[in-house]
Each structure stands twice: as C-alpha cells, then as structure tokens.
N, C-alpha and C positions, 0 to 999 in steps of 0.2 A: 219429872220430864223436863229436860233431858239429863238430869244430874245423876240418876240411878241411886239417889239417897232418899231416906224416909224422914219426914218432918215429925218431931216429937209433939206431944200434946201441948206443951207450953208455947210452941210456935203458933198453933192454931188459936190458943186462948188470947195471945197478944194481938193477933190479926183481927179477931172478932172484937176485941175491946177497941182497937184503933178504928175499925169500920163503924162501930156504934157511936163513937165520940165524934166522928167526922162525916157522917152521912155518906159512907162509901159502900158500894155493892161489891161483894166478893164473889168471883166466879172461880171455883176450885176445879182445876183440870185434873181429874182422877182417871185418866185414860188407861193407866197401867196398874190400877189398884189390885188386879187379880194376878199380876205377874210378879210375885214376890218369892224370895228364897229362904231356905233354912227354917221354914215354918213361921217366919216373922211377918204376919199379916199386918199391913199398914192401917192406920186409923182413917176413918172417913171424916171429912170436915164436918159432916152433919152429926157425928157422934158427940160433938162438943156443945155444951150448953150455950145458947145464944146464937148458934150458927144459922138457924132457920129464920131468925129475925133480920139477918144482914146479907144473906147470899144464897147461892145455889151450887150444886155439884154437877159436873159434866162427866159423862162416861162414854167411851167409844167401843163398839163391838169389834172394830178393826184390830185392836190389840188383844182383847180378851179371847176372842174366838178365831183369830187369824183371818179376819175378813177385810184385810187391808185393801183400800181403794173402793170399797162398797159404800162408804160414807153413810153410816147409820149409827146412831147413838141416842142418848137421852139426857135430859136435865131434870133434876129434882131439887126441891128446897122451897124457898120463899115464894108464895103463890103470886105475889104481885110481880116479882122479877120474872118468873116463868111466863106469866101472862104477857109481859112486855116482849120477851124473847119470841113468843108465839106470833105476835103481831109482825115483828120484823121478818121472821122466817116465812110467813105466809105470803109475803110480798116478793120473795126472791125466787121461789120455784113451787112446783105442785106436789113435792114430796118425793121420797125415794121410790125407785122402780119396785113394783109389787113383789117380784121374785126375791128381791133383797129383803123386803119386809117379812116375807114368809120364812126365809132363812134365819132372820133374826129371832122370830118367834120360836123356831125349832131350837136355836142355840140357847135361848133363855129358859126354855122348858127342859133342857137336857140335864142329865145327872151331874152332880158336882165332880164326879170322877173324871169327866172330860177335862176340866180345868186342872185337876191334880196331875193328869198325864202331861198336859202342856207345860206345867211348872217343872215337872221332873225333867222333861226334855231340855228346857232352857237352862235349868240349873246345871245339868251335865255339860252343856256347852259353855256356860260361864266358868265352871270349875276347870274345864280343859284349857280354855283360853287364859284364864288367870294364872293357873299353875305353870303353863308353858311360858308365858311372857315374864312372870316374876322370876322363874327359874333362869330365864335368859338375861336377867339383870335389869329389866325395866322397872321404873317407879310408877306404881299404879294403885288404884283403890279397888277393893273387892266390893262389887255392887250388891246392895241389899235387895234390889228389885229392878224391873224393866230388862230389856235386852241390850243395854249399852254398858260399855266399860271405858273408863277414862284413864289415860296414861300421860305422863310427862314425856316430852320429846327430848332427845339428846341435847346437851348444852350447845349453844351456838346455832341452833336451827329453829325456824318458825314451825308452827303446827302445819301450815299449808305446805311448806317445803318438804317436811318429813312425811306427810301424807302422800306426796308424789313419789318419794323414795320407796315407801311401802308398796305402792301400786306397781312401780317399775321393777323393783328387785324381788318382791315376794308375792306379787299377785294378790295383795290384801288391800281391800278398799276401806279407807278410814276417812272420817269427817274431821276437818280441822276445827279445833275448839273455838277459834276466833269467829267462826260462823254463828256463835250463840251469844255474841256480845263483844265487849272490848277485847282486843287481842290478848290471848292467854297462851302460855307455853304448854298446851295440852292438845291431844287429839282424841277422837272418840271412835271406837270400833263397835260395830253391831254384831251380837253373837247369834246370827241368824243362819249360819251355814251348818250343815250336818258335819259331825266330827266322828272320827274313828276313836273310840275309847277302849284301849286294851283292857281286857278283863284278866287281871293278873291271876294266873293259874298256879302260882307257887306262893309260898309264904313270903312276907316282905323281906327285901334285901337290905334296905337301909342305906341307899347310895347317897354319898355327899361328894361333891366335886367342885373345884375352883381353879382359876388361873392365877399365875403370879401377878398379873396386871390385867386391867381391862382396856388399856390404851397403850399401844406400842409405836415406837419409831421404827421405820423400815430398817432392817438389819439387826434389831433386837431379838432375843430368843425368848420363847414362851415355854412355860412348864405347866403341866396339868397335875394337880394333886387330887388323889382319889382315896376315899375310905368307904368300905362296905361293912355292914353289920355282920355278915357271914360270908364264908368262902364263895367267890363268884368268878365267872369268866368275864374279863373286861375287854371291851372294844372301844377304840377312840377314832373318831372321824373328824375331818376338817371340812366345813361348809364354806367354800371360798366365794370371793366377791363376784366371780363370773358364773355363779350358780352351779358350779361343779363340786362334787363331793369325792373325797378320797379317804381310804382307811389308813390311818397313821400307825395304828397298833392293834393287833400284832403285825409284825413285818418280817422281812427276811433276816433281819439282824437281831430282833428281839421277839421271839416266838412264844415264850412262856407267859401266857396271859391269865393263869389261874391265880387270883389274888386272895390272900388270907383275910378273914374278917377281923376288924378291929385294928388293923395295921395300915399306916399311911403308905400309899403307893404313888410314886412320882414318875411321870414320863415327860421328857426323857430323863432317865436317872443319871446321877453323877457318875462319871467315868464310863458311861455306856458307849461313848464314841458317837452318839446320835445327838443332833441339834435340831430344834424346831425354830428355824430362822424365818422371820416374817418379812413380807414385802408387799407393796401395793402393786396393782395391775399397771402395766405400762401406760404412762401419761396421766395416771390418777394421783391426786394429792391426798386423798383419804378414801379408805375402803372399810366397809363393815363386813365382818366375817364371824364365824362361830365355831366352837369345838363341840361336838356331839359325843357324849360319853354314855355308854351302855354297860350295865352290869347284868349278866345273864345267869340264871340258875344253872349250875354245872350238871345237874341231873336231868335237865330238860331235853338233852340230846340235840340241841341246836348246833348245826354245823356251820360255823362262820366261814370256813374256807370254801364251802360250797356256794356261798352267797356273795362273798366279797374277796377281792384280790388286793393285796397291799399296794397302795399308791397308784391304783388303776382308776382314773377319773370316771365318774358316772354323773348323770343328771340328777337333780333333786327328786324328780318324779320316780326315776329308776331306783334311787336309794330308798325312798320311803316305801315303794312297792316291795322291795326285797326285805326291808326291815320289818314290815308288817307280819312277815312269816315267823318272826321270833319275839315280837313285841309282847305277846301274852306271857312270856317267860322272863321278862326283863324289866328293869327300872332304868330310866335314862334322865339325862340332864343336858340342857343346852347352855353353853357358856359363851355369851356374846362379847366381842371385843372389836376395837377399831385399830387400823394400821394407818399411820400418818407418814407421808413421804419424808425422807431425810432432807434436812435443810442443806 
C-alpha cells in the first residue's frame, strides 16, 4: 500500500534484523492482505521468525470487507507494543460505534467464500483496466494485489497535469503519483468501478493491430495494420480529441471488410485513393486520439450497417452503447496516438 506490489520473504527478514539490531519497532500495514490476485497470497509479517519480538501487524476491515469509512481494524503481535498502542488509543476516543463492531463480528465470522468473491470481482476489474490501457499503449505494471494500478504518464507531462487530462477528457479519476512522495512520473488509478466484461461467445479471433506511428505531425497520414487468426469482419473507428467517434472502415469507397485469417490487412491500402490525414483541433497544439479496431465473428450475424454509418459522428457514450450489442462476438484493440500541430 499503495504500491500494489508484494514484498518477498527476504525483505521481511532484513527488516526484522535491522529492527532487532537498532531497537526499532516495526508496524506492518497489512490492510490489503486479503485483496490479492492470481492465487498469490502475500506473506504476513508475523510469518517470519523474529517478527513477534520486534513489531506488530495492522489490518483494516475497510479494505477486506468493503467497510470503507467505518474505521475498524485490529493490531496483533508483540504484546508490549500492543499494550502501548492500547494506552494511546484509549485516550483518543471511546471506541467504534457499536453497530460497526457488530458488523465487524459478522464479517470475521463469515465464510471464506465471501472474500473469494470479492477477489474475483477486483481481479476482473484489474484485468479489464490493465488489458485496455496496455493495449492502448500505456506503460504500466500489472498489480499483484490491492485495487490500485500504476502507470507512467506520457513524456513531457507531470503526473498531476495528466491526471487532469484524464478527468477532463475521459472522465477517469486518477491520483498523481507525486502525492505519495518525491515527484515521480506516474499516476495511480483505482480499480473500483464496475466494468462491462464481454463474455466472448465465439472461439478466439486472435486480433493484432498497430499504427505506423504513435505520434504524428498535423498533415501526416496514418495507416492501421491488422492481422486476425481466422476470417473476421473488421471495423475501424476514430476516437477524436473532441470526444466524437466516427467509423472509418467500412465506408462508401471501401466496403469489403471480411478479412482473411493470417494475412496482413492495411487501411488505407496502397492505391486505394483513401488517405487518413491527421490534424489537431482548431487552436490546439497537441491532441490525444485513438483508433478503435474491432474484429467480429462473421457467423455472429452482427449487422454493422444497422448500428454505425460511415463518417457519421457520434458521442463516446453512444458509440459504446451501440458497440456493446456486438462486443460478445468480437475482439477489439485501442491504438492511442498524439497529433502535434505543424510548425
């Protein structure tokens, strides 16, 4: 907390040795010990030999049982340290509200399956956020535990600045990494929102997609390179800086969007007479945009033309509302890029 990483046994052993040699008390914050992923249960500080002689472990029901704000937890470990903590705590307040204590008893007496269900929920959210952001080109770590995910910000921006961009442009609330110590070029996103996870109802398609560049000068042309593992219906959309979305392909000039498996497909193709020329919004020096590529099972019966019209702008919410009708039969990729105004 808040790194979303797990400390190895050797880390605790060195900390215990240091504390023992220098008369230091260790207070191990294990608030997120039950929110771990991929079956990788973290070590308890108290699992390590010598830990009970030098410190205590703290745990919070706020995280484990979604009781955030109720302020109830416990400390275990060295009896003298716990006794000292009790003296300090007794002089601050009269204890948690009784209803909160009753709820905590119920939580601690509950079956382990309750925690398994919570871990499954948070792991699904982690996977959705990690896959989406990494697919969009962000540099990030896949968290082992907790409900936080750390990512590097684009070059030339501070974490505070980019957190503002995310909020303004995408409605995503992120925490600047600089809030956790010396300024660092990272920001943190909490994976606490419900997500729609398409349940792919067809066999895997094997979509791979890329752009010819991830940074363009205004006036330069973009190309999208796509390969699928089996025959698929392809749709390409542009998510623009003004939060409008248009379908680039298929269009009135290039309608054949059934792509053969194992063969590279490029849009716009050479000699097609179509160019994807990029520009910034009026008055903007730099814009962030994305290409959204979808590969749809041709046997699913999804009617693209009934949902989307070529080059007809729609809002982001309208796009995703429509796309959710075919998402279970498709694989998709988000290709992020920037456009810089011409000098």
